[in-house]
N, C-alpha and C positions, 0 to 999 in steps of 0.2 A: 711243182710243173702243173701246167693247168693243162688238159683234154681239150684239144679243140672241136671236137664232136658234143653232138648232146649225152650227156650222160646221168644217169640215178644214182650214181655212188656217191657223190658227198650226203646226199640225204639219208641213204646208206650208212653210214659211217657216224654219221649224227646219230640214228635213230640205236644204233646198235653199241653207239657209246657209252658206257655208264656213269663217263664224267659230263657227257655232254647233256644223259637226260637230268642228269642232276642240277645240274645249272638251269637247265628247262626249267625242273620241278620247282625251285629256289624261286626263280623270277614269276614264275605265274605264282606263286605265293605271296610272295613281297608285293606283287601284283597289286592283287587282290586286297590282302589287310589294309596296304596303302589306299586305296579304293573306297574302301568302307570306312575308314576313322575321317578320310576327308569327306564323303559326305555324310558322315553325322558331324563334324564339326563346322561342316559351311550350310547345311539346311540352316540351322536358325540364323546366322549372321543373313542367309538367304532372304529369310521370313520377316529377320527384325527391318531391313533397308525397306523391302516390298511393303512393307503393311505402316512407315515411316509418313505421316502424313505433313511433314515441316519437307518441304522440298530443298532447304537448304540443309538443314540436316542430311538428307536423300543423298546431297554430290558431297558432301564429307566423308559420307559415308562410304561411297564408292570410290573415290578419292583416297582414301588410306587403301581399299584393297586393288588400287591400281598403280597404288604407291610400289608393291612387292611386286612388278614388271619393272619396275625405272631402277631398281638394284641390281647389281649385280647377282646371279648366282652363285659365283665365287665367295663373293664377301657374305655371303648366307652361311654357305655352307664352310667358312671359317669360322664362322660365330658358333656353330654348331659344332664344331671341332674343340672348340675353347671351351664350349657348355659341356661335353661331352670324355673330356679326357681326365686324364688321373689325377689331378687336380685342378680338375673345371666346376662350376657351379654345382653341380649333383652330388658329387663324392664333398664338395664341402657340407651342402646341408646332410648330406649322412652323416658325417661326420661330426655335427651337430646335435646330431639325435640320438647317436653315441654308438652309431654303425662302424665299425673300426676297421682301417683293412681298406685302403683306398684302390680301387680298380677304374679301369680304361672300359667305357660303353664303345670307344671305335672298335671298328675291326669285326664289327656284331652287326646280325641280323636287324637287332632294335634299333640301330643307330641307322644303316639305312631307311629302314621305314619309317623312322622319323624326319630326316631330311626328304625324303621323298612328299610324306604327308604334308608337310608345312608349303612344302612345291604345290600341290597339287589343291590345296585348298584355295586358292584367289580364282583358280579355273570354272571351280562348281561352284562358287558362289556367283562369278559371270553367268555360269552355262542357267541358275537358277532360279536369278533374279527376277528377268524377264518373263518365265513360266509362273510363279508364282506373284504376279503382280497382277496377271491376269486373271486370276480369279477373284470373282466377284465377292469382295466381303460379306457381301448381305445374306450368299450364301452359308456362311459360317454364323451370322447371326440367327438366321431362320433354325438352324441346328438347335444352337443354344435356347432359342425360344421353346422349340418342340422339348424341350426337357434332356438335352444334351451335354455333358459335361467337355470341358477342356480338354481332355486326355480323348474320348468318346467322339467329340468335332473334328479333334488333327487328325485321328485314325479314318475315320468315314465318310469325310469330307475334303478333308486340305491336302490329305497324303495321297488319296487315289487321283486327283484333279492335277497335282504336281508332280505324277508318276513323267508323264514324257521326258520334262525335265530333269529329271533324277535317272532315267536311263540313258539320255541324252552326253548328262554329266558323267555318269559312270563308263560310257563307254570312252572319252575322253580322257578321262583320268587314266584308268586302266589302259589303253595305250600309248598314252606316256608313260605311264610305269613301267610297260614291257620295255620301252625302248631308251630307257632312263641308263644314261651312260656316264656324266660325268660326277652324280651323286653318291654312286656306287664306288667308284675311283677315290672319292674324296673321302669316303666315312667308313668304306669295307676295307678299302684297301686290297690288298694282294691275296688277302680271306676272305672276301664276299665276294664273288664275282658275278654281274648279271652277263644278261644273253649276248647284251654290245660289249661290254668289256674284254667277254672272250673270242667275238670276232672280231674287235681290233688287237688281240693278242695273234690272232692268226695271218692278219694280212701283212 
């Protein structure tokens, strides 16, 4: 029964419940880890697309990234369930390497994080491509002419100039991670629940 008037009781219940605080901590942690991995994986792809000189090759790369938005998230999650399952691809590889004992990776934080990363990478790529594309390549060439190697040029020139895109991609990815529902439902089951799943259970 809901109180008809304004009340802060529900907030107090949430902040004083160890169960809800554990779910909040898990959600923040998984969303943060997934965001970091999505940035690490998405940045090189974005850089490759932005620095591709061929217009046709760039369109093909962007089309491949956009293809992920055309496929159903449920189809991709069922694929991950097969890969991470007890008789999935990972366990088959481990068995070939001599690791005995099949173990299901489903219903773990690793499974939820993996599914979340695969979902976030396309968003990161699209958020970064435009920013990196606006960075003048002559600045990188100038740094190299002055004696900077590839690593120094990246950390001193490219990375700072692409920081606005990184911040935008991070914010977008983190918000999507914090509000994820179907991914933890499919890969985490009733063991690994995030905030959206707990909210759904309470309705």
